[in-house]
DRENVEXFI-229913 format. One record per residue (C-alpha): residue number from 1; residue in three letters; z, y, x. Coordinates in steps of 0.05 Angstrom, whole numbers, plus 5000, padded with zeros to 4 digits. Layout:
<recs>
    k    r     Z     Y     X
  NUM  ALA     Z     Y     X
...
</recs>
This chain:
<recs>
    k    r     Z     Y     X
    1  MET  4444  8474  5927
    2  ALA  4505  8507  5913
    3  GLY  4469  8580  5908
    4  VAL  4424  8543  5867
    5  THR  4464  8520  5815
    6  LYS  4508  8584  5816
    7  ALA  4447  8621  5802
    8  GLY  4413  8576  5740
    9  ALA  4494  8582  5718
   10  VAL  4486  8650  5724
   11  ARG  4412  8655  5690
   12  CYS  4444  8611  5635
   13  GLU  4497  8652  5621
   14  GLY  4456  8712  5621
   15  GLN  4404  8679  5573
   16  GLU  4463  8665  5521
   17  ARG  4481  8731  5523
   18  GLU  4409  8752  5507
   19  ARG  4417  8705  5449
   20  GLY  4475  8721  5431
   21  SER  4453  8794  5421
   22  ASP  4399  8774  5381
   23  LEU  4452  8757  5335
   24  ASP  4491  8810  5345
   25  ALA  4521  8842  5275
   26  ALA  4485  8915  5294
   27  ASP  4419  8877  5294
   28  ARG  4436  8839  5226
   29  SER  4472  8883  5181
   30  TRP  4433  8867  5113
   31  PHE  4479  8800  5125
   32  GLU  4546  8826  5111
   33  PRO  4526  8866  5041
   34  LEU  4478  8806  5020
   35  ALA  4541  8757  5038
   36  ARG  4597  8794  5000
   37  THR  4538  8798  4940
   38  LEU  4528  8720  4944
   39  GLU  4596  8692  4972
   40  ARG  4621  8681  4896
   41  PRO  4564  8657  4863
   42  ALA  4547  8612  4928
   43  TYR  4620  8580  4924
   44  HIS  4609  8568  4843
   45  PHE  4541  8529  4860
   46  ALA  4578  8495  4917
   47  VAL  4636  8470  4867
   48  MET  4584  8448  4815
   49  LEU  4549  8406  4867
   50  VAL  4605  8371  4900
   51  GLN  4655  8381  4838
   52  ASN  4714  8391  4884
   53  ARG  4735  8460  4907
   54  ALA  4760  8452  4981
   55  THR  4706  8415  4992
   56  ALA  4655  8469  4968
   57  GLU  4697  8528  5006
   58  GLU  4684  8484  5071
   59  LEU  4605  8477  5048
   60  VAL  4596  8547  5037
   61  GLN  4622  8574  5098
   62  GLU  4581  8530  5138
   63  ALA  4517  8548  5102
   64  PHE  4535  8624  5117
   65  ALA  4552  8603  5190
   66  ARG  4479  8566  5193
   67  VAL  4439  8619  5153
   68  TRP  4472  8672  5195
   69  ALA  4456  8629  5262
   70  SER  4383  8616  5237
   71  PRO  4336  8665  5268
   72  ASN  4289  8655  5207
   73  THR  4345  8678  5158
   74  PRO  4297  8725  5115
   75  SER  4332  8791  5093
   76  ALA  4310  8807  5027
   77  GLU  4359  8786  4975
   78  PRO  4320  8742  4935
   79  ASN  4295  8699  4995
   80  PHE  4364  8704  5026
   81  ARG  4390  8668  4959
   82  ARG  4340  8613  4963
   83  TRP  4358  8599  5041
   84  LEU  4435  8605  5027
   85  TYR  4422  8554  4965
   86  ARG  4385  8508  4997
   87  ALA  4428  8508  5058
   88  ILE  4490  8488  5004
   89  THR  4442  8434  4972
   90  ASN  4436  8408  5037
   91  LEU  4504  8409  5060
   92  ALA  4524  8379  4993
   93  ARG  4481  8317  5004
   94  ASP  4501  8304  5074
   95  TYR  4573  8301  5042
   96  HIS  4541  8250  4978
   97  ARG  4510  8207  5026
   98  ARG  4574  8210  5072
   99  ARG  4622  8188  5018
  100  LEU  4568  8134  4992
  101  VAL  4571  8106  5064
  102  GLU  4646  8113  5072
  103  ALA  4656  8077  5004
  104  LYS  4610  8018  5022
  105  LEU  4655  8008  5082
  106  LEU  4706  7959  5068
  107  PHE  4765  7962  5115
  108  TRP  4808  7911  5062
  109  ASN  4814  7894  4999
  110  SER  4837  7935  4948
  111  PRO  4901  7898  4920
  112  ALA  4893  7883  4843
  113  ILE  4927  7935  4792
  114  ASP  4997  7925  4782
  115  PRO  5002  7947  4700
  116  VAL  5075  7975  4724
  117  ASP  5038  8028  4772
  118  GLU  4984  8039  4716
  119  VAL  5045  8066  4679
  120  VAL  5070  8108  4743
  121  HIS  5005  8130  4754
  122  ARG  4990  8157  4687
  123  ALA  5044  8198  4688
  124  GLU  5010  8258  4681
  125  ASP  4970  8234  4616
  126  ARG  4990  8273  4561
  127  GLU  4982  8217  4513
  128  LEU  5029  8176  4557
  129  LEU  5073  8233  4573
  130  SER  5075  8254  4496
  131  ALA  5093  8180  4486
  132  VAL  5149  8180  4527
  133  LEU  5178  8247  4503
  134  ALA  5174  8215  4430
  135  LEU  5223  8159  4451
  136  PRO  5302  8161  4435
  137  PHE  5330  8199  4496
  138  LYS  5370  8127  4521
  139  ASP  5297  8105  4520
  140  ARG  5270  8156  4553
  141  GLN  5322  8155  4609
  142  ALA  5314  8081  4621
  143  ILE  5235  8088  4629
  144  TYR  5242  8149  4674
  145  LEU  5295  8122  4719
  146  HIS  5268  8050  4727
  147  TYR  5189  8073  4732
  148  PHE  5189  8147  4749
  149  ASP  5246  8147  4801
  150  GLY  5241  8070  4825
  151  LEU  5307  8048  4806
  152  THR  5321  7981  4809
  153  PHE  5353  7951  4745
  154  ALA  5423  7948  4783
  155  GLU  5423  8027  4793
  156  VAL  5384  8036  4723
  157  SER  5454  8006  4701
  158  ASP  5505  8046  4747
  159  VAL  5462  8108  4729
  160  LEU  5465  8098  4645
  161  GLY  5536  8063  4649
  162  VAL  5516  7993  4616
  163  SER  5508  7922  4650
  164  GLU  5446  7906  4688
  165  VAL  5421  7861  4632
  166  ALA  5433  7921  4585
  167  ALA  5393  7963  4629
  168  ARG  5330  7911  4630
  169  VAL  5333  7899  4554
  170  ARG  5334  7984  4548
  171  VAL  5272  7979  4589
  172  HIS  5237  7920  4561
  173  ARG  5246  7953  4483
  174  ALA  5222  8025  4508
  175  LEU  5163  7989  4531
  176  GLU  5146  7954  4467
  177  ARG  5157  8020  4426
  178  LEU  5112  8048  4484
  179  ARG  5063  7999  4474
  180  GLY  5063  8007  4396
  181  ARG  5044  8086  4401
  182  LEU  5000  8072  4461
  183  GLY  4965  8011  4439
  184  PRO  4966  7939  4468
  185  ASN  4935  7946  4528
  186  SER  4963  8009  4559
  187  VAL  5030  7984  4583
  188  ALA  5060  7925  4624
  189  ARG  5059  7867  4587
  190  GLU  5128  7840  4621
  191  VAL  5197  7875  4659
  192  PRO  5190  7859  4727
  193  ALA  5257  7836  4760
</recs>
């Protein structure tokens, strides 16, 4: 039995070698020029489908690997392009399906959005940024220290050299100015302690 198993293993290895030789670079010398020609358009196509560059890169790499491994891959450029784009399309569909399933899985309920966190998340928002930059220096400083650096009012008062009450008032007035510039629903209504 042991000899049969060893012979079977040798035979399997031999079969893998034979099958691997079918996919040798010498047998598929046409693949690399087509891959180089189509890699950029395929990437742009994938970005358009998934709207994420990193994911698009992964999809294109996987698509090229699948096209290379398939014994039915056509070697003529128009047919190769169709074959490659179909592989990318199928991978993009799988990606979107996985995302939908993951979105439906509720491991925990997301907490309600804190208005203060909304201000922090909108830090990259150009409208908010320009409104903050338009504030007087002292107000801008107080808002930045409290909301963007996450300092407490006591820490803000130490940095600004004012009392804690003055720091709270400065942040509150700065929020009122921001509310006036951005609209009443855009900034937190209350200054948390």
